[in-house]
Residue, then its C-alpha position, 0 to 999 in steps of 0.5 A: m499499500v505504501l509504494e502504491r501510494r508512492l506511485w501515485e504521488a509521483v505521477f501526479a506530481r509529474r503531472a503537476l509539473r508538466q502542467a506547470a511547464a506548460v502555464l509557464i511557457d504560455q507565459g514566457f511565448l506571450s512577453l516574447a510575443s509582446f517584445a517582439t511586437g514591441a521591437l517590430l513597431a519601434r522600427v516602424t515609427d517614429k518616437e513620437g509614435y511609438s510613444m502612444y504605443v507604450l503609453g496606451l500598453s500602460l494604460v491596458l496594464i494598470l486596467q488589467g491590474l483593476h480587473r485581476a484584482l476585482v474579479g481575477v484573483p478572488f475567483t481563482v481562490h474561491a472557486p475551487a472550494l465550491a461545489e459544482q453548482e454553486r462552483n458555475t453560479y459564482q463563474g457566471s457572475a464572475l463574468a458579468h461582473t467582468i463584462i460590466l468592469g469591461a463597459i465601465v473601462l470601455l465607455p468613458l475611453l470611447m468618449a475620450g477619444t473624440i475629446h482632446d483637452g489636455v491630451q494629444p490628439a494622437l493620444a487620443r485617438l489611439f483610446p478607443w483602441v486601447g479600451i476595446v483591447t483591455v475589454a478584450l484582454f479582460l475575456r480572454e484572461f477570466a476565461r483561462g483563468a476559470l479553466l485553470a480554476r478548474l484544473q483544465f490546464w491544457a484546454g487553457v494553455s493551448v488557445s492561449m498560445v495558438a492566439t498569441f502565435i496568430q497574433l505575433a504572425l500578424t503582427a508580422w505581416l502588418f510589419a512586412r506590408h509597411a501597415l503596421t501602426p500602433a492602432s494596428t497593434f491593437a487591433v491585432m491584440a483585441a482581435t486575437s483575445a477576442v477569438a481566443g476568449a469567445y472560443m475558451f467561453w463557449a467550450d466552458q458554456s456549461h459550467v456558467t451559470v448566470i442568476f441575476a441575484r447572485l451578482w452583488p452578493d458575489f461581488v461583494r465576496s470578491l471585494t472582500t477577498g480582492k481589496w488588498v491586491l487592488i491597493d497593491a495593484f495600484a501601488y505597483m502601478a504608480a511606482s512602475q507605470a508612472y515615468p512614462w506619463l511623468l515624461l510625457y507631461l515634464a519631458d517629452a513623447r521621444s523621452v517616453a519612447a526611449f523610456g520604453v525600449c529601454s525598460a521593455f529590453a530590461g525586462l526580458t528576464g520577467p518570465l525566468v523570475r515567474g518561473a523561478g517564482s512559481y516553483i520557489h514559492p511553494r518550497l517555502v511554504h513547505g520548508y515553513k512548516g511548523g513554524n520553522a523561522s530559520n529554515l525559512l529565511r535559509l531557503v529565502r537566502l538560497a532562492v535570493l542567490a539563485l536569483t542574483i546569478p542570472l540576473v546580476a549576469w544580465l544586468l553585466t553583459g546588457g549593460l555592456l552591449s545595450d547600446y548595441l543591442l537596443s540599436l540591432i533591436y530597436g533601430n539606430s535611433y534608439s542608440g544612445y540610451a545606455l546610461l537609461a537601459t543600464l538603470l532600467l536593467m538595475r531595477a529590473a534585477i533589484e525587482g527579480v531578486s527580491t522576489p523570494v522575500s515577498q512570497a516569504l512575506q505572503t509565506v507568514q500571513r503579513a502580506d501587508a508589509v508587502t502592500v506598504s514596501l509598494l506604497l513606499g515605492a509609489v511615494v519615490s516614484l511620483a515624488l521624487g521621479s517628478i522632481l528628476v524627470i524635471h530638472v535630469g529628464l531621462t536620466g532622472a526618470g532612470v535614477a528614481a525607478v532604481a531608488s524606488s525598487a531598492l526602497t521597496a526591498l529594502w524594507r521588505w527584507l528587514m520587515l521578513r527579518k524581523l518578523l522571522h528573528a521574532a518567530a525564532e525567539r518564540r518557537p522552542y530551539s528545534t535538534d533536527p539538524k537540518y534546521p540549525 
């Protein structure tokens, strides 16, 4: 019986590993497609045009954070624990919430497309496309999340990867025909995401039951879980997505474009960090069983060291070759930004290395410390960033970004050490040689 149980555990472990790998490959492919799309667009548009794409994409990311907090994360948390019929009803309510939120987002952006007061006309004309692609992404990500919540990994991942491939192929086709613009790029993103979302909803329609009387109670349940995620999302966006807008209004559109390409270049290690985080977090949770603070701190240090090696290697390589690589990828008009690229590589390295610290704080159920760190980072970005952009321009934005990430990481590390040292003092001395 023991051997049989271990064989079943091994089978499930391998299956779970394959499923996790598929999800990470999907995310990595999507990140690669987004990077390639930005690179192709930058090569065929001037800096003013590309800056509109950077700003539009920034707004899309901010709005996606809103949907993730109010619908995505609560559904992922609550749905697996519900009985079948209750889960179907909750999924129907979450779908209705997605549609309502999409309408709330889309209508003002459609109206903003006709109002140019205080907004650059090119950006205002792009607002409707921003709204359309945002709603399409809402539907695609919710449908994919619903399938993942039911552990139907391959159904969600396969459709998402096909949609990403089609998006990349259409973008490359428009590039070859000299028809790639910010508007056509968003149109391709919207079309492929809408088709993928519609297909996943059609395949999963038997699991959706909409009961109008449940919409408000289910929204309250989601809000109870998602309110802290919402605060984190907006704090993170203020800390990371504020710079394109600060540069637009305190510098010029060309600076926005330069910051956008350097930020995308520095973020190439994003899939690595996300993949490592998906592996590290469960290890931290298991390592903290029984409240073993010293073991958790040991695992965090190992994880930080493991991430430091590739991230510092990319920092050094990217920093030394940034001018050449930016010109190669984005075109000669983006040469001369080596200092900004290096600063943003430093920011990416700091954020990546501090990922295990954030996960450890969540493991000890002190996510509030992460929230405080994000708020501190947002204050630095908005206050120091504004001052430095006015006086130093692009370089000032890079310096403020590094300062914001460094303060955020330092706060999390100090809080984690304080919490774990206090926990270690309360915990009886362990005689297990593995946990000194």
